MIFIPA-569915 format. One record per residue (C-alpha): residue number from 1; residue in three letters; y, z, x. Coordinates in Angstrom, 1 decimal, decimal comma. Last residue first. Example, Ala and Ser with C-alpha at 12.3 -4.5 7.8 and 13.67 -1.06 7.14 Angstrom:
[2 "Ser" [-1,1 7,1 13,7]] [1 "Ala" [-4,5 7,8 12,3]] 
***
This chain:
[337 "Ala" [24,3 -27,1 56,6]] [336 "Val" [27,6 -25,7 55,4]] [335 "Ala" [29,9 -28,5 56,7]] [334 "Ala" [27,2 -31,2 56,1]] [333 "Ala" [27,2 -30,4 52,3]] [332 "Phe" [31,0 -30,6 52,2]] [331 "Ala" [30,9 -34,0 54,0]] [330 "Ala" [28,2 -35,4 51,7]] [329 "Phe" [30,1 -34,1 48,6]] [328 "Leu" [33,3 -35,7 49,9]] [327 "Asp" [31,6 -39,0 50,5]] [326 "Gly" [30,0 -39,1 47,0]] [325 "Pro" [33,2 -38,3 45,2]] [324 "Leu" [33,2 -34,9 43,6]] [323 "Pro" [32,9 -34,8 39,9]] [322 "Tyr" [36,1 -34,2 37,8]] [321 "Gln" [36,2 -31,2 35,4]] [320 "Leu" [34,4 -29,1 38,0]] [319 "Lys" [32,0 -26,5 36,9]] [318 "Trp" [32,3 -23,1 38,6]] [317 "Thr" [29,5 -20,9 39,7]] [316 "Ile" [30,6 -17,4 40,7]] [315 "Ala" [29,2 -15,1 43,3]] [314 "Met" [31,2 -11,9 42,7]] [313 "Pro" [32,0 -10,1 45,9]] [312 "Leu" [31,8 -7,0 45,6]] [311 "Glu" [29,9 -8,2 42,5]] [310 "Gly" [26,5 -9,6 41,5]] [309 "Glu" [25,8 -13,0 40,1]] [308 "His" [28,1 -15,2 38,2]] [307 "Ser" [28,1 -17,8 35,4]] [306 "Val" [29,7 -21,0 34,2]] [305 "Tyr" [33,4 -20,5 34,6]] [304 "Thr" [35,5 -23,7 34,3]] [303 "Ala" [37,1 -25,8 36,9]] [302 "Pro" [40,4 -27,7 37,3]] [301 "Gly" [40,8 -30,1 40,2]] [300 "Leu" [39,0 -30,5 43,6]] [299 "Phe" [42,3 -30,5 45,4]] [298 "Tyr" [41,3 -31,3 49,0]] [297 "Phe" [42,9 -28,8 51,3]] [296 "Ala" [45,4 -29,4 54,1]] [295 "Arg" [46,0 -27,7 57,5]] [294 "Glu" [42,6 -28,4 58,9]] [293 "Asp" [41,8 -26,0 61,8]] [292 "Ser" [39,9 -23,8 59,3]] [291 "Arg" [37,2 -26,4 58,7]] [290 "Asn" [35,8 -28,4 55,8]] [289 "Arg" [38,6 -27,9 53,3]] [288 "Ala" [38,6 -26,9 49,6]] [287 "Phe" [41,1 -26,4 46,8]] [286 "Leu" [40,0 -25,2 43,3]] [285 "Leu" [42,3 -24,7 40,3]] [284 "Ile" [41,1 -22,2 37,6]] [283 "His" [43,4 -22,2 34,6]] [282 "Ser" [44,4 -19,6 32,1]] [281 "Gly" [44,4 -20,1 28,3]] [280 "Arg" [42,9 -16,7 27,7]] [279 "Ala" [39,7 -18,1 26,2]] [278 "Lys" [39,3 -20,4 29,2]] [277 "His" [40,0 -17,7 31,8]] [276 "Glu" [37,5 -15,2 30,4]] [275 "Gln" [35,1 -14,9 33,4]] [274 "Tyr" [37,8 -15,2 36,1]] [273 "Arg" [40,2 -13,0 34,2]] [272 "Gln" [37,5 -10,4 33,7]] [271 "Gly" [36,9 -10,3 37,5]] [270 "Thr" [40,6 -9,9 38,2]] [269 "Ala" [41,0 -7,1 35,7]] [268 "Ser" [37,9 -5,4 37,0]] [267 "Ala" [34,6 -5,4 35,1]] [266 "Ala" [33,0 -8,0 37,4]] [265 "Arg" [34,1 -6,1 40,5]] [264 "Thr" [36,3 -7,7 43,2]] [263 "Gly" [36,6 -5,9 46,5]] [262 "Ser" [34,9 -8,6 48,7]] [261 "Gln" [37,1 -11,4 47,5]] [260 "Ser" [35,4 -13,8 45,2]] [259 "Glu" [32,5 -16,0 46,2]] [258 "Trp" [32,2 -19,6 45,2]] [257 "His" [29,3 -21,9 44,3]] [256 "Ile" [30,8 -25,2 43,1]] [255 "Leu" [29,1 -27,4 40,4]] [254 "Asn" [29,7 -31,1 39,5]] [253 "Arg" [28,9 -33,1 42,6]] [252 "Asn" [26,0 -30,7 43,5]] [251 "Ile" [25,8 -27,1 44,6]] [250 "Ala" [29,1 -27,5 46,5]] [249 "Tyr" [29,7 -24,6 48,9]] [248 "Asp" [31,3 -21,2 49,3]] [247 "Arg" [29,3 -18,4 50,8]] [246 "Tyr" [32,0 -16,0 51,8]] [245 "Arg" [32,4 -15,3 55,5]] [244 "Thr" [35,2 -12,8 54,9]] [243 "Thr" [33,3 -9,5 55,5]] [242 "Pro" [31,6 -10,8 58,7]] [241 "Ser" [35,0 -11,7 60,1]] [240 "Phe" [36,2 -15,3 60,0]] [239 "Gly" [38,0 -16,2 63,3]] [238 "Gly" [38,3 -20,0 62,8]] [237 "Ser" [34,8 -21,1 63,6]] [236 "Thr" [31,3 -20,8 62,0]] [235 "Lys" [33,1 -20,6 58,6]] [234 "Asp" [32,5 -24,2 57,5]] [233 "Leu" [33,4 -24,4 53,8]] [232 "Thr" [37,0 -23,2 53,8]] [231 "Phe" [38,5 -21,9 50,5]] [230 "Ala" [41,6 -22,2 48,4]] [229 "Cys" [41,5 -20,7 44,9]] [228 "Leu" [44,7 -21,0 42,9]] [227 "Asp" [44,2 -18,8 39,8]] [226 "Ala" [46,4 -20,2 37,0]] [225 "Pro" [49,0 -19,1 34,5]] [224 "Leu" [51,2 -21,2 34,7]] [223 "Gly" [53,8 -18,6 35,4]] [222 "Lys" [51,4 -16,0 36,6]] [221 "Ala" [50,3 -18,0 39,7]] [220 "Tyr" [47,4 -15,9 41,0]] [219 "Tyr" [46,8 -16,8 44,7]] [218 "Val" [43,2 -16,7 45,9]] [217 "Gly" [41,7 -17,0 49,4]] [216 "Thr" [44,1 -14,7 51,1]] [215 "Gln" [47,0 -15,5 53,4]] [214 "Trp" [49,6 -16,9 50,9]] [213 "Leu" [53,1 -15,9 52,0]] [212 "Pro" [55,8 -16,7 49,5]] [211 "Met" [57,5 -20,1 49,4]] [210 "Val" [60,9 -20,9 50,8]] [209 "Val" [62,8 -23,8 49,1]] [208 "Gly" [64,1 -22,0 46,0]] [207 "Pro" [62,8 -20,9 42,6]] [206 "Ala" [59,5 -19,4 43,9]] [205 "Val" [56,0 -19,8 42,3]] [204 "Thr" [56,9 -23,3 41,4]] [203 "Cys" [53,3 -24,5 41,0]] [202 "Ala" [53,9 -27,6 43,0]] [201 "Ala" [55,7 -25,4 45,6]] [200 "Leu" [52,7 -23,1 45,8]] [199 "Ile" [50,4 -26,0 46,4]] [198 "Glu" [52,7 -27,7 48,8]] [197 "Leu" [53,0 -24,5 50,9]] [196 "Arg" [49,2 -24,1 50,9]] [195 "Thr" [48,8 -27,6 52,3]] [194 "Tyr" [47,7 -30,4 50,0]] [193 "Arg" [45,1 -33,2 50,0]] [192 "Ala" [44,3 -35,7 47,2]] [191 "Met" [41,0 -35,4 45,3]] [190 "Val" [42,7 -34,5 42,0]] [189 "Arg" [46,4 -35,2 42,0]] [188 "Leu" [49,0 -32,5 42,0]] [187 "Pro" [52,5 -33,1 40,6]] [186 "Met" [52,5 -30,2 38,1]] [185 "Asp" [54,5 -31,2 35,1]] [184 "Pro" [51,5 -32,8 33,4]] [183 "Leu" [49,3 -29,7 33,6]] [182 "Ser" [46,1 -30,7 31,7]] [181 "His" [46,5 -34,3 32,8]] [180 "Leu" [46,3 -33,5 36,5]] [179 "Pro" [46,6 -37,1 37,8]] [178 "Thr" [43,6 -38,6 39,5]] [177 "Ser" [43,2 -39,6 43,1]] [176 "Leu" [41,5 -42,7 44,5]] [175 "His" [40,4 -41,7 48,0]] [174 "Ala" [41,1 -43,2 51,4]] [173 "Ile" [44,9 -43,7 51,5]] [172 "Lys" [45,7 -45,1 54,9]] [171 "Asp" [48,1 -47,9 54,0]] [170 "Ser" [50,5 -45,5 52,2]] [169 "Leu" [50,3 -43,2 55,3]] [168 "Val" [52,0 -45,9 57,4]] [167 "Asp" [54,9 -46,4 55,0]] [166 "Phe" [55,1 -42,6 54,7]] [165 "Leu" [55,7 -42,3 58,4]] [164 "Glu" [58,4 -45,0 58,3]] [163 "Val" [60,2 -43,2 55,5]] [162 "Leu" [59,8 -39,9 57,3]] [161 "Glu" [61,4 -41,3 60,5]] [160 "Ala" [64,4 -42,5 58,5]] [159 "Arg" [64,9 -39,1 57,0]] [158 "Val" [64,6 -37,5 60,4]] [157 "Gln" [67,2 -39,8 61,9]] [156 "Pro" [69,6 -39,3 58,9]] [155 "His" [69,6 -35,5 59,2]] [154 "Ala" [72,5 -34,2 56,9]] [153 "Ser" [70,5 -35,2 53,8]] [152 "Leu" [67,9 -32,6 54,9]] [151 "Leu" [70,4 -29,9 54,6]] [150 "Glu" [71,9 -31,2 51,3]] [149 "Val" [68,5 -31,2 49,7]] [148 "Gly" [67,7 -27,7 51,0]] [147 "Glu" [71,0 -26,4 49,6]] [146 "Met" [70,0 -28,0 46,3]] [145 "Leu" [66,7 -26,2 46,3]] [144 "Thr" [68,3 -22,9 47,0]] [143 "Met" [68,0 -21,2 50,4]] [142 "Glu" [67,6 -17,5 50,0]] [141 "Asn" [64,9 -17,0 52,7]] [140 "Asp" [67,1 -18,7 55,3]] [139 "Pro" [65,6 -18,7 58,8]] [138 "Ile" [64,7 -22,4 59,2]] [137 "Gln" [61,0 -22,6 60,0]] [136 "Asp" [60,0 -23,4 56,4]] [135 "Leu" [62,4 -26,3 56,2]] [134 "Leu" [60,1 -29,4 56,4]] [133 "Gln" [57,1 -27,9 54,5]] [132 "Ser" [59,0 -26,4 51,6]] [131 "Leu" [61,3 -29,4 51,5]] [130 "Leu" [58,5 -31,8 50,7]] [129 "Met" [56,9 -29,7 48,0]] [128 "Arg" [60,3 -28,9 46,5]] [127 "Val" [61,1 -32,6 46,2]] [126 "Leu" [57,8 -33,1 44,3]] [125 "Arg" [58,6 -30,1 42,1]] [124 "Arg" [61,9 -31,7 41,1]] [123 "Glu" [60,1 -34,9 40,3]] [122 "Arg" [57,8 -33,1 37,9]] [121 "Glu" [60,7 -31,2 36,3]] [120 "Pro" [62,8 -34,3 35,5]] [119 "Met" [65,8 -34,5 37,8]] [118 "Leu" [69,3 -33,4 36,7]] [117 "Ser" [68,8 -30,0 38,5]] [116 "Ile" [68,5 -31,9 41,8]] [115 "Asp" [72,2 -32,9 41,7]] [114 "Ser" [72,5 -36,4 43,0]] [113 "Pro" [71,4 -37,5 46,5]] [112 "Asn" [74,0 -38,9 48,8]] [111 "Asp" [72,4 -41,0 51,5]] [110 "Ile" [69,5 -42,1 49,2]] [109 "Arg" [66,6 -43,6 51,3]] [108 "Leu" [64,9 -40,2 51,3]] [107 "Trp" [64,5 -40,2 47,4]] [106 "Gln" [62,7 -43,5 47,3]] [105 "Arg" [60,5 -42,6 50,2]] [104 "Trp" [59,6 -39,2 48,7]] [103 "Met" [58,8 -40,7 45,3]] [102 "Asp" [56,5 -43,4 46,7]] [101 "Leu" [54,7 -41,1 49,1]] [100 "Arg" [54,3 -38,1 46,8]] [99 "Asp" [52,9 -40,1 43,9]] [98 "Ser" [51,1 -42,6 46,1]] [97 "Asp" [48,5 -40,1 47,4]] [96 "Asp" [47,3 -39,3 50,9]] [95 "Val" [49,6 -36,8 52,7]] [94 "His" [47,7 -35,5 55,7]] [93 "Val" [50,3 -36,7 58,2]] [92 "Leu" [52,9 -34,3 56,8]] [91 "Arg" [52,8 -31,5 59,3]] [90 "Gly" [53,9 -34,0 62,0]] [89 "Cys" [57,3 -34,3 60,4]] [88 "Ala" [57,9 -30,5 61,0]] [87 "Arg" [58,6 -31,0 64,7]] [86 "Arg" [61,4 -33,4 63,9]] [85 "Leu" [62,8 -31,0 61,4]] [84 "Ile" [63,0 -28,1 63,9]] [83 "Lys" [64,5 -30,2 66,7]] [82 "Glu" [67,1 -31,8 64,4]] [81 "His" [68,5 -28,6 62,8]] [80 "Pro" [72,2 -29,5 63,1]] [79 "Gly" [71,7 -33,2 62,4]] [78 "Ile" [71,5 -36,2 64,8]] [77 "Ala" [73,0 -39,6 63,6]] [76 "Arg" [70,7 -42,6 63,8]] [75 "Leu" [68,8 -43,5 67,0]] [74 "Gln" [69,1 -46,2 69,6]] [73 "Leu" [66,0 -46,7 71,7]] [72 "Gly" [65,9 -45,2 75,2]] [71 "Ala" [62,1 -44,9 75,3]] [70 "Gln" [62,3 -41,1 75,3]] [69 "Glu" [64,5 -41,2 72,2]] [68 "Cys" [62,0 -43,5 70,4]] [67 "Leu" [59,2 -41,1 71,4]] [66 "Asp" [61,1 -38,1 70,1]] [65 "Ser" [61,9 -39,9 66,9]] [64 "Trp" [58,2 -40,7 66,4]] [63 "Ser" [57,5 -37,0 66,7]] [62 "Arg" [56,3 -34,2 69,0]] [61 "Ser" [54,6 -30,9 67,9]] [60 "Gly" [51,9 -31,3 70,6]] [59 "Ala" [50,3 -34,3 68,9]] [58 "Tyr" [52,5 -36,3 66,6]] [57 "Ile" [52,4 -39,7 68,2]] [56 "Asp" [48,8 -39,8 69,4]] [55 "Glu" [47,8 -38,3 66,0]] [54 "Leu" [49,4 -41,2 64,3]] [53 "Asp" [47,0 -43,5 66,0]] [52 "Leu" [47,5 -45,8 69,0]] [51 "Gly" [46,3 -49,4 69,3]] [50 "Ser" [49,6 -50,4 70,9]] [49 "Ala" [50,5 -53,3 68,6]] [48 "Ala" [49,3 -51,8 65,4]] [47 "Leu" [50,8 -48,4 66,1]] [46 "Phe" [54,1 -49,9 67,1]] [45 "Ala" [54,2 -52,0 63,9]] [44 "Gly" [53,6 -48,9 61,8]] [43 "Leu" [56,3 -46,9 63,6]] [42 "Ser" [58,8 -49,8 63,1]] [41 "Leu" [60,0 -52,1 65,8]] [40 "Gly" [63,7 -52,9 65,4]] [39 "Pro" [63,8 -55,5 68,2]] [38 "Asn" [60,4 -57,2 68,7]] [37 "Glu" [59,9 -58,3 72,4]] [36 "Gln" [62,3 -55,8 73,8]] [35 "Glu" [60,9 -53,1 71,5]] [34 "Leu" [57,4 -53,8 72,8]] [33 "Ser" [58,5 -52,9 76,3]] [32 "Ala" [60,4 -49,8 75,2]] [31 "Leu" [57,4 -48,7 73,2]] [30 "Glu" [55,0 -49,2 76,1]] [29 "Ala" [57,3 -47,2 78,3]] [28 "Ala" [57,5 -44,4 75,7]] [27 "Lys" [53,7 -44,3 75,5]] [26 "Glu" [53,4 -44,2 79,3]] [25 "Lys" [55,9 -41,4 79,4]] [24 "Trp" [53,9 -39,4 76,9]] [23 "Arg" [50,7 -39,8 79,0]] [22 "Thr" [52,6 -39,2 82,2]] [21 "Pro" [53,4 -35,7 81,1]] [20 "Val" [49,8 -34,4 81,5]] [19 "Ser" [49,7 -31,0 79,9]] [18 "Arg" [49,0 -32,3 76,4]] [17 "Lys" [45,9 -34,2 77,5]] [16 "Ile" [44,6 -31,2 79,4]] [15 "Ser" [45,0 -29,0 76,3]] [14 "Glu" [43,1 -31,5 74,2]] [13 "Ile" [40,3 -31,6 76,7]] [12 "Val" [40,1 -27,8 76,7]] [11 "Arg" [40,1 -27,6 72,9]] [10 "Glu" [37,4 -30,2 72,5]] [9 "Ser" [35,2 -28,5 75,1]] [8 "Ala" [35,7 -25,1 73,3]] [7 "Val" [34,6 -26,7 70,0]] [6 "Arg" [31,6 -28,4 71,4]] [5 "Asp" [30,3 -25,5 73,4]] [4 "Leu" [31,3 -25,1 77,0]] [3 "Glu" [29,1 -25,2 80,2]] [2 "Met" [30,9 -24,6 83,5]] [1 "His" [29,7 -25,3 87,0]] 
***
């Protein structure tokens, strides 16, 4: 007899699902059957006909192209980094705003994209956001943005899959997002979701495709300037140590309680930057997720300093420029209950 807590049970069940090969073969067989009835079946049409979800296609680092291949469907030309890029497609299922989806689809449909330097700055950053996630496992730390564009262009099947994936995601957008008017060249939308790589790429903290490591809760983007604060609300799982279980939560729809890193004093350069950011022309941008197993963070938008208590860490109250939607506030409150 074994008794497992909820998280452990879910992980065991998921491991069992991934280890049973007939599951994947059954999906492929269903795709092959449906393809005979409806030639040229798209990803969206297959999901609707089969009752499956995107997670059923992209679980275990697999992809729609892998399933089509397993089903014996004809694919487009295969590129030199096909396996890596197919695996990366599943990292984009969180995308939930029309800016990214519309621009990425339009760009991916072009077989011979023009020089990226001719693009407006906002569009160039959007391309960087896509490439930083797709190409981060390719060992080339010096890859320029144009080299990344050319590399992806050499993978027609991956590009075609991404267009189909983005078609599906366009129909799944759950929140009305708002442009970041205070930083018009930054293609982030308030209440949309972003990975750390996308956030750094949007802030252009690196000139090429590969973004720097971001493993702490705050990244200071000097070029903006802005403090990028990414925090997890539910710290009961995910390997948080006692010293990193900061008390971060929504006080109400307008106020966020956030704790700095444990070594931050109020009189330090970092502490002063937090308190005086408005006078210095610096921005505070907040990103939150419920659990550590979620890849993407909700962009809560710009915030301003209200007050703080103590230090090591500083317990800061931020005021959001845009109030939290009711459902997100309820979810955030439940995560720390």
